[in-house]
C-alpha positions in Angstrom: 0.0 0.0 0.0 2.8 2.5 0.8 4.6 2.0 -2.5 1.8 1.8 -5.1 -1.1 3.6 -3.5 0.9 6.0 -1.3 -1.3 5.1 1.6 -0.5 4.6 5.2 -0.5 0.9 6.3 -0.3 -1.1 9.5 1.7 -4.4 9.3 1.7 -7.1 12.0 5.0 -8.8 12.4 7.2 -10.9 14.7 10.2 -9.6 16.7 12.5 -11.4 14.3 11.4 -9.1 11.5 12.0 -5.9 13.4 15.3 -5.0 11.7 13.6 -4.9 8.3 10.9 -2.6 9.4 13.4 -0.3 11.0 15.2 0.0 7.6 11.8 0.7 5.9 11.0 3.4 8.4 14.4 5.0 7.8 14.3 4.9 4.1 10.6 5.5 3.2 10.5 9.2 4.0 13.7 9.8 2.0 12.0 8.3 -1.1 8.8 10.3 -0.5 6.7 7.4 1.0 5.0 7.0 4.3 6.6 5.0 7.1 4.8 1.7 7.7 3.3 1.4 11.2 3.9 -2.0 12.8 2.3 -4.1 15.5 4.6 -6.7 17.0 2.9 -10.0 17.5 3.3 -12.2 20.6 5.8 -15.1 20.1 4.1 -18.4 20.4 6.6 -21.1 21.4 7.1 -24.3 19.4 6.0 -27.6 20.9 9.5 -28.7 21.8 10.1 -26.1 24.5 9.4 -22.4 25.3 12.7 -21.4 23.8 12.0 -23.3 20.5 10.5 -21.8 17.4 7.8 -23.4 15.2 9.3 -24.5 11.9 7.8 -25.6 8.6 10.8 -27.8 8.1 10.2 -29.6 11.5 6.4 -30.2 11.4 6.4 -31.7 14.9 7.3 -28.3 16.4 4.1 -26.5 15.1 0.4 -26.9 14.6 -0.6 -25.7 11.2 -4.0 -24.4 10.3 -4.2 -27.2 7.6 -3.4 -30.0 10.1 -6.2 -32.4 10.6 -7.4 -32.2 14.3 -6.2 -35.7 15.0 -2.7 -34.8 13.8 -2.7 -31.6 15.9 -3.9 -33.7 19.0 -1.0 -36.1 18.6 1.4 -33.1 18.4 -0.1 -31.6 21.6 0.2 -34.9 23.4 3.9 -35.0 22.5 4.5 -31.3 23.5 7.1 -30.4 26.1 5.7 -29.6 29.6 7.1 -28.5 32.9 5.9 -31.6 34.6 7.8 -34.0 36.9 9.0 -37.5 35.7 6.3 -39.3 37.6 2.7 -38.7 38.7 3.8 -39.1 42.4 6.5 -36.4 42.0 4.1 -34.2 40.1 1.6 -34.4 43.0 4.3 -33.7 45.6 6.4 -31.0 43.8 3.9 -29.6 41.3 4.6 -28.6 37.8 6.5 -25.6 36.3 4.1 -23.8 34.0 6.7 -21.1 33.3 8.6 -23.6 31.1 5.6 -25.5 29.8 4.6 -25.2 26.1 1.1 -26.4 26.9 0.5 -23.7 29.5 2.0 -21.0 27.2 -0.5 -22.0 24.5 -3.3 -21.7 27.0 -2.0 -18.3 28.1 -1.5 -16.9 24.6 -4.3 -18.5 22.6 -6.8 -20.7 24.3 -7.6 -19.4 27.8 -9.3 -16.0 27.4 -10.2 -15.8 31.2 -7.4 -14.4 33.4 -9.1 -16.0 36.4 -9.3 -19.4 34.8 -5.6 -19.1 33.7 -4.6 -18.1 37.3 -6.5 -21.1 38.6 -4.8 -23.4 36.1 -1.4 -22.1 37.1 -2.1 -22.6 40.8 -3.5 -26.1 40.3 -0.4 -27.0 38.2 2.1 -25.6 40.7 0.2 -27.2 43.6 0.4 -30.7 41.9 -3.4 -30.9 41.6 -3.4 -30.7 37.8 -1.3 -33.2 35.8 0.3 -32.5 32.5 -1.6 -35.2 30.7 -4.9 -33.5 31.8 -3.8 -30.2 30.4 -2.7 -31.8 27.1 -6.0 -33.5 26.6 -7.9 -30.2 27.2 -5.6 -28.3 24.9 -5.9 -30.9 22.2 -9.7 -30.7 22.4 -9.6 -26.9 22.2 -7.1 -26.9 19.3 -9.3 -29.5 17.5 -12.4 -27.4 17.9 -10.6 -24.4 16.6 -9.1 -26.3 13.6 -12.5 -27.8 12.6 -14.1 -24.4 12.8 -11.3 -22.7 10.8 -11.2 -25.4 8.1 -15.0 -25.3 7.7 -14.7 -21.5 7.2 -12.0 -22.0 4.6 -14.2 -24.4 2.7 -17.1 -21.9 2.9 -14.8 -19.1 1.7 -13.5 -21.2 -1.2 -17.1 -21.6 -2.4 -17.6 -17.8 -2.7 -14.0 -16.8 -3.6 -14.8 -15.9 -7.2 -17.2 -13.2 -6.1 -14.3 -11.2 -4.6 -11.6 -11.8 -7.3 -10.8 -9.2 -9.9 -9.0 -9.5 -13.2 -5.7 -8.2 -11.8 -5.2 -5.3 -14.2 -4.2 -3.0 -11.4 -1.8 -5.4 -9.9 -0.2 -6.1 -13.3 0.2 -2.4 -14.0 1.7 -1.8 -10.6 4.2 -4.7 -10.8 5.4 -3.5 -14.2 5.7 0.1 -13.0 9.3 1.5 -13.2 10.6 3.2 -10.1 12.5 6.4 -10.7 14.9 7.1 -7.9 
């Protein structure tokens, strides 16, 4: 939008892309364009640990919007948690939600209630809630989300042609010569 239409735009991006947006914000005014505004998105950890990233080249680290709910559930059930090695130790010592991928996914995506999240945290730390129980609940929520999303995608595909255009503007803009 800033290049072809000379309009202001807002772009969501991850922290890893920040250097590119800083360069754009430095250069755009010198070329007579608007600076893009940005909104940094929250980092969602991969399923191998809270320091891990999701990766398309390692599908077990991420849940994709195209994953069948059963595949996503299997990935959740194999996710890293902050639990103890045995149920007995978990009950005695409690879990560590601060290093648990499953808890982080609840915190960021699947538990909108602060009170419910606080209760989940306290039950985990107190040893009342086991990692397997959290994984089952997260797998169910992820499955519901994916089924709903995939149904909406199918619905959108049925009406897609109503919103497509012939692309003349895009073709003209991509063949446009920039004069610096």
